N, C-alpha and C positions, 0 to 999 in steps of 0.2 A: 262811449267810454270816457269818463272824466271830462265830458264836454269837448272832446277832440273831434275835429271834422273827419268825415268818412273819406277813405281813399278810393279812387275809382277801381273797379274790379280788374281792369287791365293793368293798372299800376301794381296791384297786389300780385297778380299772376306773373308779371315781369320780375318782381322782387324775388318771388319764390323760385322762379326759373334760374335766376342768377345765383342762387345758393346751391343748387344741385351739384355743380362741378366740384364743390369743396368736399364732397364725400357723402356716404350713405346717411349719416346722422343729420345732414342738412336737408334731406329730401322729404317733402310732404306731398302726397297725391292730392290732386284737386279735382273735384267732380268725378265724372265717370260712373260706372255701375255701383249700386248700393250693396249688392250681394258680397258677402265676405267681410263686412265691416260692422262694428258695433260702437255705440257711444262710449267715449272714454270713461264717462262716469260709471257705466255698468262694469267696465273692467276694473275701475278703482274699488268699487263696492265689493268685488271679489278678490281684491288684493293682488290683481294680476296673477292669479293662482296658476293658470296654465303656463305662463311664462316662467314663473318661479320654479315650478316643477321641472320644466324643460331645461332650465339653467342648472338645477341640481343634477340632473342626469348628464348634461353635457360636460360638467366639470367634475363629475363623479364625487359629489359630496353629499353626506347625509345631514349636514348642518343647514337647515332650511333658512336660518337667518343670514347665512352667507349668500345663499342663492337669492334671497329677497333683496339683499344689499346690492348685489351685482345687477339684478334686474332693474331695480329702482335707479341705479346710476346710469344705466343705458337709456332708460326712459327720460331721465332728466336731460341727458345729452341730446336726445331727439327733440326735446322742447326748446332748450336754450339755443341750439345751433341755428335753426332757421329764424327764430325770433330775434336773436341778436344781430344776425347778418342783415335781415330786412330792415331793422331799425337804423343801423349805422351806415349801411351802404345805399339804402333807398329812402330813408326817412319814413318807413312804413311800420306801424305797430300792428302786428297780426291780431286778428280777432280769432281766438282759439276757443270760443264759447261752445261751439258745436263740434269740437274735435272728435274724431273717431279713431279707433284702433283696429287693426286687422284681427279677425277672429282667431287665426292660427299663427300669429307672429307679432312682432313689435312695431311694424310699419304704421304710419299715421296718415290720416286723410281728412281733408276739409270738404264738406259738401259743396261749398261755393267759396270763391276767393273774396274774403271780406277782411277789411282792416281799417285803420285810421291813420291820418297824417301824424307822424311822431311829434310830440311837443318839443319846442325849442326854448322853453323857459324854465328848465330845471325839473320838469315833471316826468321826464322819460324814464328814469330809473324806477321811480315809484310805480309807473304804469306797467313797465315790464315785469317788475316784481309781482304785481297783482295778477298779471296775465299768466305767468309761469308758476310761481310759487303758491300763491293763495288759491288761484283757480284750479290748479292741477296737482302740484306736488303735495300740498297739505291734504288734499282729498285722498291721494294715494297712500300717504302715511297713515291716515285714519283707517284705511281699509285693509292694510296688510294683516295677514292671518298669523304671522309669527312676530314675536317681540323683537324689534330692532331699535336701538337707542336713537332718540331724536338727534343727538349730536352727530351720530354717524350718518343718518339720512340727509341732514342739511349740510354736512361736510361733503357728502356726495354731490349735492346740488351745487355747492360752490365749486367743487372740482370740475364738474361738467361745464359750468359757466366759464371757468378760466381756460379750459381746454378748447372750448368753442372759440373764445376770443383769440387764443394763440393761433389756431388754424386760420381764422379770418385774417389775422395780421400777416401770416405767411403768404396768403394769397393776395391780399390788398394792403401793402405797407402804406399806401397813401391815406388809409383810414386811421393811422396810428393814434393821433391825438384824441379824436372823438371816441375811438374804441377803448383806449386806455382809461380815459376819464369815466366813461360809462361803466366799464367793468369794475373799476375801483369803487365807484359809488354804489353799485349793486352789492358788492361784497361788504358794504357797510350798512346794508338795509335789512331790517327785520331779522328773520331767523338766520340769514347769511352772515350777519355781523358776528365777528369773533371766530368764524370757522377756519380762517387762514389768511394769508397775505401774499401779495404779489412780490416776487423777488427781483425782477429785472425789467428792463425796457422791452424784453422779448415776451413779457407776460407769463413767464414761468411762475408757478404757484406752489406754495407749501401749505398743506392743510394741517389742521390740528387734530385730526382723527384718522381712522383707517377704514377702508372699505371691506377689509377682511379677505381680499382676493388671495393674499399670500398663504391662506390656510387651505386652499384647495390643492389636491394632488398636482404637483408640478407648478404651482403658482408662485408668485414672487411679489415683493413690495413694489407698488407703483412709484413712478418718479416723483410724485408730489406727497408721498406718504409721510405722516408724522413720525413713523417708526424708523425712518432712515436717519442715520447719524450724520 
């Protein structure tokens, strides 16, 4: 990837293991039985249809674009959280080329622990953007079966990134400088540019769009929502 040297499998495994205590969105299964998993690309081609339908049922909404938005936001969080942590905490750029998703749920799996040594010459944000947004979120956006505004989808991507950064900072305040700089650079990259901005040293974020969660029964506006006065 971009000429970056490969990271040893044990280094990638250790980086991923270090992310797990931060929460479910940071966990990626590595290796193990193949049964019950499918290539992420197959899931994207179907627009994560099974998850979108399950989300609509869970939140009791007939508006499928809302269910699609919530589903995409969750998937973005599951991509950004381990990828960002491994990069800033271990200097590992995950290789998510062969990423798989559970057949009956949102969990993610890698057939083998592969990655690269993170660049230290200003290329890391571009490489992470390519890994998460171009390789995965763009393909998911293209496969969605319901129309959702691009500004909303990439606002979701930015929101998921910022929340992952905030959680990492809470667990590892020693990473503040590198984490803050990398997050800010990512938020000014490609389709994430203009989606929102960081508000504080705590990495609180305000987006310029809304994920629509407030429209489900009992829902409310999220803390980073553009609709909050």
